[in-house]
N, C-alpha and C positions, 0 to 999 in steps of 0.2 A: 562415464564422465560427469565430472565434477565442475561446481558452480561456487565462485566465492562471492558471499552477498554481504554488503554495507548497510545496515539500518541507521539513518539519522536521525537519533529522537532529538528533537528540536525543541527550543521555546520558541515559538514562534511568537511574532511582535503584532499586537493587537492592529489589524487594518493598516499595517507599513510593510510594504512590499519590500522598500529598499533597505529597511534595518533586518527583517527577516533573512532577505537575500546576505546580506553581509555578515550575519550571524553563521549560514551555510556555509560561505566560505571560510570562515574563520574555524570553525569544528573539522574543513576536508583539509584545511592546511596542517594542523596540528595531528592530524591523522589520515595519511592521502591513502583513498582507495587504492585498489591492486589494479594495472590495468587488464581489461577486459571480464570484470566482477561487475557485479548487478548492484548499483547505488539506489536506496528508497528513501523516498521522504514521506512525512505524515500527508494526510488530509489536509487541503488546503494549508498549506504550509507556509505560503506567502501571505496572508492575511488573518489566520486563525479562523476558527469557522464562524464567521459572520454570514449575517445574511442580507447586508448591505451591497444590492448587487452594482450600485453606481460604483462600490470600491471591488470590489472581487471580481466582476465578471469582466472579460477581455475578451476581444475577436481572436477568432483562430489566429495564430503568427503573435499573439500580442507578446507583452513584455515575460511576462511567467513561461510561457514554451520557448521563448528566446532563452532566458536564463538555462532552463534547464538545458538544452542543446549545448547552448556554450559549456555548461558543466559534464556534458558526457564529450564534448569535442576537448576540453582541456584537461580532461581525466583517462579519455580512450576507454571509458566504460558506457553501460548502457545505465540511460537514469532513469528513474521512475516515480513520477510526482505528481500531486496532486494540483487542480488550478480548476477554474470556473469559467464554463464561455456561453454565450446567448444561446438559449433553446428555443422552442415554440413560444408563440404569443409573447407577454411579457416575463416570461419563467426563463430561468438558466440551467445548465446544465453542470453538476458538482462530477467532475472525470477524474480518472486516473491517466496519466500520459507518460508511453514509454518512447525513449528515444533510442537510437543508437549513435555512438561516437560520429559515424559520416552525416548526420544529422536525418538521417529516414527516421519517418514515424513508423514503429512498429506494431503498438496497439494505441488502441483511445479505448476506455472501457468509462461510459456512464453509471453512475450509483443509480441501481433497482430500485433500493429501499429508504428514497429520503428520510429524516427522523421528523418524523409529524409531531412529537412532544416538542422537538426544539424549534418547532415555527419551520423547518426548514422547505419542507411540501409545499407552502406557500410560495416558496422564491424558486423550489427547483423542481423539473419536471423529473420522473423517475427515467432511468433508461428501458431496455427493452431486452436485452440480453446479455451473456458473459462474451467474452472474448479473451482469446488466448495468443501469445506470441512465443517462441524460441529465442533461450539466449545460454549459451554455457551447454548445448545440447541437453537443456531440460524445457519442458512445457509449462508454461507460467502464466496463472490466471491473474490478472488484479482485480479485488475487490474492495471495498470501502467502508470502514466503520460498521454503521447500523447493517449492511449486509450481513455480518457475522452474527447476527440474531436467526437469520433464514437458513436453517440447512439446505432447501431444495436449491438454494443459488450454487454454493457450493457442488453439489452432487450432479448439476447440470452443465458446470466446470469441468468436472472430471468423466463426465460421460462424454463429452467434446476430447479429453485428453490431456488434461490437465495435471501434473505431477506436483506442481507446485501453488498453493494458493496464497497469494499476499495481499494481507489488510493492511491500508493505510488508514488513521486512524485520528481522530479528536475526543478520546473517549477516557470519561472524567472518574475522578477518585471515586467518588463515592459508588461506582459501579466497576471497579477495578477486579474485584473477583469475580464477576462473568466474564471478564475480559480475559482472563487468564483460564479460566475452565470452558469457555466456548471454543478458543484456537486449541485446546488440547482436543478436544472434542472432532473438531474439524479434521485433526488432523488423524484420529484414529479410525474416524466412521467414513474416512475418504481414502487412508493408507496413504496420504501425501505429507510432504514438507509443506507445516505453514508458517507463514513468515507473520506477526503483527508489529506495525510501527507504528507507535505511540506520539502525539508531542509529551513534553511536559512543561510545568508554569503553571501559568495563570490566564485567565481573560475575564472579562468584565461579569462572567456568569458562573466559571466554575474553575476549581483548581485539577490539575493533570498532574499526573505520577509517574507517565512513561511506561513501564514495566513492557517495553519493547521486547520479543523474544522470538526464538525458534522452536519449532518442534518437531522433531522428524516423526515419519509415519507411525511409528507405535504411540504419538502423542507425549514421549518423553522432551522435555524442554531441554534443548542442548546450548541454550545462549540466554542470557538474560542482561538486558542493560540498565537494571535497576530503575532507580528514581531520576539520577541529573540529566542533564545536557551531557550528551555523550554518544558517539560513534560505534554502534556494534556490527562485532563482525563475526560471520559464520561460515562453514564450509558444506555444502550439499553435494551429495553423490546420488548419483541417478540409479547407480547399481543398489542400492537400499531402496528405493521407490520400486523398481521393478520386480526384484528379488522377494521383495515382501507379497507385493500383488501375486504373484506367481506360486508362492509358497502358502498363501491364507487368500485363497479365491472367494474373498467376500464380495468383491465388486462383480466378478462375474457373475455370483449370485444372484446380485442387485438388478443386472441390466437386464437377464435374461427373461 
């Protein structure tokens, strides 16, 4: 089985959902995703990485969730996008939501490692476990930005059966070499495809240079979006993951 993925390297408009939605539409109209594919947007794509919960947080079924569902229906693809929903107490949850073309919720993952250095831990509660969904014959685990620095999260997802690790992010230019190296490392150590979908542009705190990419299970970069606002396309082959895991049984040795 094979799966085409489209990674939307978006220049999110700071704390302006309507303007960010319009940018998404423009990119998709310029390069329509193929029916049946997986479309992935960056972390908190609608607002940028803001800690202003009065702007970012929405109830379940809110406008960003409805936007993602409409994208899935309009383009007949699975859509994986970032949003913020109310959490326990006065905190919220930074989530990745996967929806099918018929509106079904396939997965809802809450970021397990809020970025404390950026103040995120003060407003976002951490999630408790990885989640998986299947699309195009591959088992996919969504993860979010700072999660990338914690290899145990990816390993637990793979233990549960993940063949693709999909990281959505707002990863700044000043640490972009960490981004690339860690994505490749997660691919090599987990014998999995790794997708990194980063934003580009700027917000009041950081500049972002994109570099959304796809690494194969050997850690080889097979697609790289560069730095501009752009839709990246790549094709993933399930047999590449399964054959390599059978030929070189490092995961079996890790889990025994």
